[in-house]
C-alpha positions in Angstrom: 107.0 123.9 80.6 108.7 127.0 82.0 107.1 130.3 81.3 108.8 132.2 78.2 109.9 135.2 80.5 111.7 132.5 83.0 113.1 130.4 79.8 114.8 133.9 78.4 116.1 134.4 81.8 117.7 131.0 82.1 119.2 131.2 78.8 120.7 134.6 79.3 122.6 133.1 82.6 123.8 130.0 80.7 124.7 131.9 77.6 128.2 131.6 77.6 128.0 127.9 78.4 125.7 127.4 75.3 128.3 128.4 72.8 130.7 125.6 73.5 130.1 122.6 71.3 132.4 119.4 70.8 133.1 118.0 67.7 134.7 114.2 67.6 135.7 113.1 64.0 136.6 109.4 63.5 137.6 107.3 60.4 135.9 107.1 57.1 134.1 110.6 57.7 131.9 109.4 60.8 131.5 112.4 63.4 129.8 113.3 66.6 128.8 116.5 67.6 127.7 116.8 71.3 126.3 120.5 72.6 126.6 122.0 75.1 130.0 120.2 75.7 130.2 122.7 78.7 126.9 123.0 80.4 124.8 123.1 83.4 123.5 119.8 85.1 119.7 120.8 84.3 120.5 121.5 80.7 119.8 118.7 78.0 122.6 117.4 75.8 122.3 116.8 72.2 124.1 114.1 70.6 124.3 114.1 66.7 125.9 111.0 64.8 126.7 111.5 61.1 128.6 109.6 58.5 127.5 106.0 59.5 126.1 103.4 57.2 122.4 103.5 56.5 120.7 101.6 59.4 123.9 100.7 61.0 123.7 99.5 64.7 126.1 101.6 67.3 126.5 101.8 70.9 127.1 104.6 72.8 128.8 104.4 76.3 129.0 107.3 78.7 131.3 107.2 82.1 132.2 109.4 84.7 134.0 109.0 87.7 133.5 110.7 91.3 134.7 110.2 94.5 136.8 107.3 93.4 134.1 105.3 91.7 133.1 105.0 88.2 129.7 105.0 87.0 128.5 103.8 83.3 125.7 103.8 81.0 125.1 102.7 77.5 122.4 102.7 74.8 122.0 101.2 71.5 121.1 103.5 68.3 120.3 102.3 64.7 121.0 105.0 62.3 118.7 106.3 59.8 118.7 105.8 56.0 121.4 108.6 55.5 123.4 107.1 58.5 122.5 109.9 61.1 121.5 109.5 64.9 119.9 112.1 66.9 119.3 111.3 70.4 116.6 113.9 70.6 114.2 112.2 68.2 115.8 108.7 68.0 114.9 105.6 70.1 117.5 103.5 72.0 116.8 99.9 71.2 118.9 98.4 74.0 121.5 99.3 76.7 120.5 100.8 80.0 117.3 102.4 78.8 115.1 101.8 75.7 112.9 104.6 73.9 113.2 108.2 72.9 115.1 109.5 76.2 117.5 112.1 75.2 119.1 112.2 78.7 118.9 108.4 79.4 122.7 108.4 79.2 122.8 110.5 82.4 120.0 109.3 84.7 120.6 105.8 83.9 124.1 105.8 85.1 125.4 103.1 87.5 128.1 102.4 89.7 130.5 99.7 88.2 133.5 100.0 90.6 132.7 101.2 94.2 132.8 99.6 97.7 129.2 100.0 98.4 126.5 97.8 97.2 124.4 100.3 96.0 126.7 103.7 95.3 124.9 106.9 94.4 126.6 109.5 92.1 126.7 112.7 94.4 128.8 115.6 93.5 130.7 116.6 96.6 133.0 119.3 95.1 130.3 121.4 93.3 133.2 124.0 92.2 134.5 121.5 90.0 132.7 120.1 86.8 131.5 116.5 86.3 133.6 115.2 83.3 131.7 112.7 80.9 133.4 110.7 78.1 131.2 109.5 75.7 132.5 106.6 73.2 130.7 105.3 70.0 131.2 101.4 69.3 130.0 99.8 66.2 127.4 97.1 66.9 125.8 96.2 69.9 128.3 96.1 72.8 127.0 94.5 76.1 130.0 93.1 78.0 132.4 94.8 80.2 135.5 94.2 77.9 135.2 95.7 74.7 137.8 94.2 72.0 137.2 96.9 69.1 138.2 100.4 69.5 135.7 103.0 69.4 134.6 104.8 66.4 134.7 108.2 68.0 135.0 109.4 71.5 134.4 113.2 73.0 134.4 114.8 76.4 131.8 117.1 78.1 131.6 118.8 81.2 128.4 119.3 83.4 128.2 122.0 86.3 126.0 122.4 89.3 127.5 125.9 89.9 127.7 128.4 87.5 131.1 130.0 87.1 130.1 133.5 88.4 128.4 132.1 91.5 130.2 132.5 94.7 130.5 129.5 97.3 130.8 131.1 100.8 131.6 128.0 103.8 130.1 128.7 107.0 132.8 128.8 110.0 130.6 129.9 112.9 128.1 128.4 115.0 125.9 127.7 111.8 127.3 124.7 109.6 126.6 124.8 105.9 127.5 126.6 102.8 126.0 130.1 101.2 126.2 130.3 97.2 125.6 133.9 96.0 124.5 134.4 92.2 126.2 136.7 90.0 125.8 140.6 90.8 125.6 142.7 93.9 122.3 141.9 95.2 120.0 141.9 97.3 119.2 138.7 96.1 116.0 136.4 97.0 117.1 134.0 99.5 116.6 130.2 100.0 117.4 127.8 102.8 118.0 124.4 101.5 118.0 121.3 103.3 118.3 117.5 102.6 117.0 114.2 104.5 118.2 112.5 107.9 120.9 110.3 106.7 123.3 113.1 105.4 124.9 116.0 107.1 125.7 118.4 104.0 124.8 118.2 100.2 125.3 121.2 98.1 124.5 120.2 94.5 120.7 121.6 94.5 121.8 124.9 96.7 124.2 125.4 94.0 122.2 125.0 91.1 119.5 127.3 92.7 122.1 129.8 93.1 122.8 129.5 89.4 119.4 130.5 88.8 119.4 133.9 90.7 118.8 132.9 94.5 121.3 133.2 97.3 120.9 129.9 98.7 122.3 128.2 102.1 122.7 124.6 102.0 122.1 124.2 105.7 123.8 121.3 107.8 121.5 120.6 110.8 122.7 116.8 111.7 126.1 114.9 112.3 128.8 117.8 111.8 130.7 119.2 114.5 128.4 120.4 117.5 125.2 119.1 115.8 123.1 116.6 117.2 124.1 112.7 116.0 120.6 111.4 116.3 117.7 112.3 113.8 115.0 112.8 116.0 117.3 115.2 118.3 117.4 117.7 115.7 117.4 121.1 117.1 115.0 122.9 115.4 115.7 126.2 117.3 119.2 126.1 115.6 117.7 125.8 112.2 115.1 128.9 113.1 118.0 130.8 114.2 120.2 130.0 111.3 117.4 131.2 109.1 117.0 134.5 110.8 120.5 135.2 110.6 120.6 134.4 106.7 117.7 136.9 106.2 119.5 139.5 108.0 122.5 139.7 105.6 122.9 142.5 103.3 122.9 140.5 100.3 119.3 139.2 101.0 116.2 140.7 100.3 114.2 140.0 103.3 110.8 140.5 101.2 111.6 137.2 99.2 112.4 134.3 101.3 111.6 130.6 100.8 112.6 127.1 101.9 113.4 123.8 99.9 113.8 120.6 101.6 113.7 116.8 100.5 112.6 114.2 103.2 113.2 115.3 106.6 114.6 118.5 105.3 111.1 119.2 103.5 109.6 118.5 107.1 111.8 121.4 108.5 111.3 123.8 105.6 107.3 123.5 106.4 108.3 124.0 110.0 110.2 127.2 109.0 106.9 128.5 107.5 105.2 127.6 110.5 107.1 129.9 112.7 108.6 132.7 110.2 106.0 134.8 108.2 108.8 135.9 106.2 108.9 132.8 104.3 106.8 133.1 101.3 107.3 129.8 99.5 108.1 126.4 100.5 109.0 123.5 98.3 109.0 120.4 100.1 109.8 117.1 98.1 108.6 113.9 99.7 108.8 115.5 103.3 107.3 114.1 106.6 104.5 116.3 107.4 103.4 114.8 110.4 103.9 114.7 114.3 102.7 113.3 116.9 102.1 115.9 119.3 100.5 119.7 119.0 102.9 122.3 118.7 105.9 119.9 118.6 108.4 120.3 115.6 110.4 117.5 116.1 109.4 114.5 118.7 112.5 113.0 120.5 110.4 110.3 122.2 110.6 106.9 120.1 107.2 105.7 121.4 105.2 107.0 118.4 107.5 105.9 115.8 106.4 102.4 114.7 109.8 100.5 114.9 107.7 97.3 114.2 106.5 98.6 111.0 110.3 98.6 109.4 110.2 95.4 107.2 112.8 93.6 105.1 112.4 92.8 101.5 114.6 91.2 99.0 115.9 94.6 98.1 116.4 96.1 101.5 114.2 97.7 104.4 111.5 99.8 103.8 110.4 102.4 106.6 107.5 104.0 104.8 105.1 103.1 107.7 107.1 104.3 110.9 105.3 107.6 110.9 102.0 106.0 111.3 101.2 107.5 114.7 97.7 107.1 116.3 96.8 110.8 116.6 99.2 112.3 113.6 99.0 116.4 113.5 100.6 118.8 111.0 103.0 121.7 111.4 100.8 124.2 110.0 101.9 127.6 109.0 100.7 131.0 108.4 99.8 131.2 104.8 102.9 130.6 102.7 102.5 129.3 99.3 103.6 125.5 99.3 104.7 123.2 96.5 104.6 119.7 97.4 106.4 116.8 95.1 105.2 113.3 95.7 106.8 110.2 94.3 104.2 107.5 94.5 106.4 104.8 95.1 108.3 106.7 97.8 109.5 103.6 100.1 110.7 106.2 103.1 107.5 108.6 103.6 104.4 107.1 102.9 102.3 109.2 99.9 99.3 109.3 102.0 100.6 111.8 104.4 100.6 114.4 101.6 96.8 113.9 101.3 96.4 114.2 105.0 98.4 117.6 105.1 96.0 119.0 102.4 92.9 117.7 104.3 94.2 119.2 107.7 95.0 122.6 105.9 92.6 125.2 107.2 90.1 125.7 104.5 91.3 129.4 103.8 94.7 128.4 103.0 94.0 125.2 100.8 94.5 127.2 97.7 97.9 127.9 98.7 98.9 124.2 98.3 99.9 122.9 95.0 100.4 119.0 95.1 102.1 117.3 92.0 102.2 113.5 92.4 104.3 111.3 90.1 103.1 107.6 89.7 106.2 105.1 89.7 108.7 108.1 91.1 110.6 107.1 94.2 111.9 109.2 97.3 114.9 110.8 96.2 113.7 113.1 93.6 116.6 115.6 92.8 117.3 117.9 89.9 116.7 116.7 86.4 119.0 114.0 85.0 120.5 112.6 88.2 121.0 108.9 88.2 118.1 106.9 89.6 118.9 104.9 92.9 116.4 102.6 94.0 118.4 101.4 97.0 120.6 103.0 98.9 123.5 101.8 101.4 123.7 104.3 104.5 126.2 102.5 106.6 126.2 101.3 109.9 126.9 104.7 111.4 124.1 106.6 109.9 121.8 103.5 110.5 122.5 103.8 114.2 121.5 107.5 114.4 117.9 106.7 113.0 116.0 106.3 116.1 113.6 104.0 114.7 115.9 101.5 113.4 116.4 98.4 115.2 119.8 97.1 115.6 119.4 94.0 113.1 118.9 96.4 110.4 122.1 98.4 110.8 123.9 96.7 107.8 120.6 96.4 105.7 120.4 98.6 102.3 117.3 100.8 102.4 114.7 100.8 99.6 113.8 104.6 98.5 111.8 103.4 95.5 111.2 104.3 91.9 111.6 103.2 88.3 114.3 104.6 86.4 112.2 106.0 83.5 109.2 107.1 85.6 111.5 108.6 88.4 113.6 110.2 85.6 110.5 112.0 84.2 109.5 113.1 87.8 113.1 114.8 88.2 112.9 116.6 85.0 109.2 117.7 85.3 109.3 118.5 89.0 112.4 120.9 88.5 110.4 122.8 85.9 107.5 123.2 88.4 110.0 124.2 91.3 111.8 126.8 89.3 108.2 128.2 88.0 106.9 128.2 91.7 110.1 129.9 93.1 109.9 132.4 90.3 106.3 133.4 90.9 106.3 133.2 94.9 109.6 134.0 95.9 111.7 135.7 93.2 108.9 137.8 91.8 105.9 137.5 94.1 102.7 139.4 93.1 
């Protein structure tokens, strides 16, 4: 749970969104209430159905269209003796998930129309809401073609960027986007980086800005003027971008941090190695080892065990490629570090986080907090994001990964995780991330 003071701040920031509730009324007095109907992506949505027959079976179907692809999920509920259903307290007995899972309709979404074999739901334009339709049907509906009309339907909006947050694209040497919270600042600042098969994702940065942080979503690969190969990442560029960011008037130079997933987590740790201004680092399933001392990124593929990439029925697994003979860690000066680990990560072996802690100088061990999540995979994102156990990077991106052999260029890549356990990890870790940043970046002691 978030500390009470932080929960109050979040509530105050989102209060104008919480006031919006949608109400749908069907025939025979049946109704559906959804709250909030306009809310942030990390807020829970309560769905109340009233006016059903006692013990009536109904199917809820949610769908959203993004990037020209449609995603859908469904669940089956049985009304209580009063004809009511509450997704916060009642269990789904079928569909995309089972059990009491208030946000199951969101984290269980799957693509039902798209060119990719394993399409992920990624919001590209964070300035617009994700628009969900929720329909309720009588009985258990399992097929794609439902012949009966819905009992009721409604629409809700989910936001990554609070309306008051400003989005500023970078147009100079540094590539990415800055998100500024409401107000004049100066604000606590965060550098946000994702992994090595994407150029730029703005979702987490927009959401962090909505929680009060000036956040720079930094692109370090594949864009104009940037390296096109993963292990050719230019760390000096990342360091200089961070130094430029912290010199802006809207940044409080005494309150700086970094957040990264996968290779972005490794780079966030590396920033703390060379910039003592970094007070807190969040590393989500990030690589922690190199093959050479004082080397942030090693271009030589010799230490990357290509032969340890192996194929499965789901796709290729790369978790063992970093198994170098003499691993080293990019250590730092004493920043506080939060490590989020998915124990079913198929891209970065969970053992390296143990190694990282063991190699930590004794005087700094108390600065590291590691949270492990059994059954969670690699892509631990903000809460209620749909789970994908497998991704399809495509030939172009696969060719850019130094340790991928040509025979795998068209393969899917396993990232791991099981839906319900991964969903729990995303929700729980987000609370821990917000608390960590509150205590070590926004309001450090």
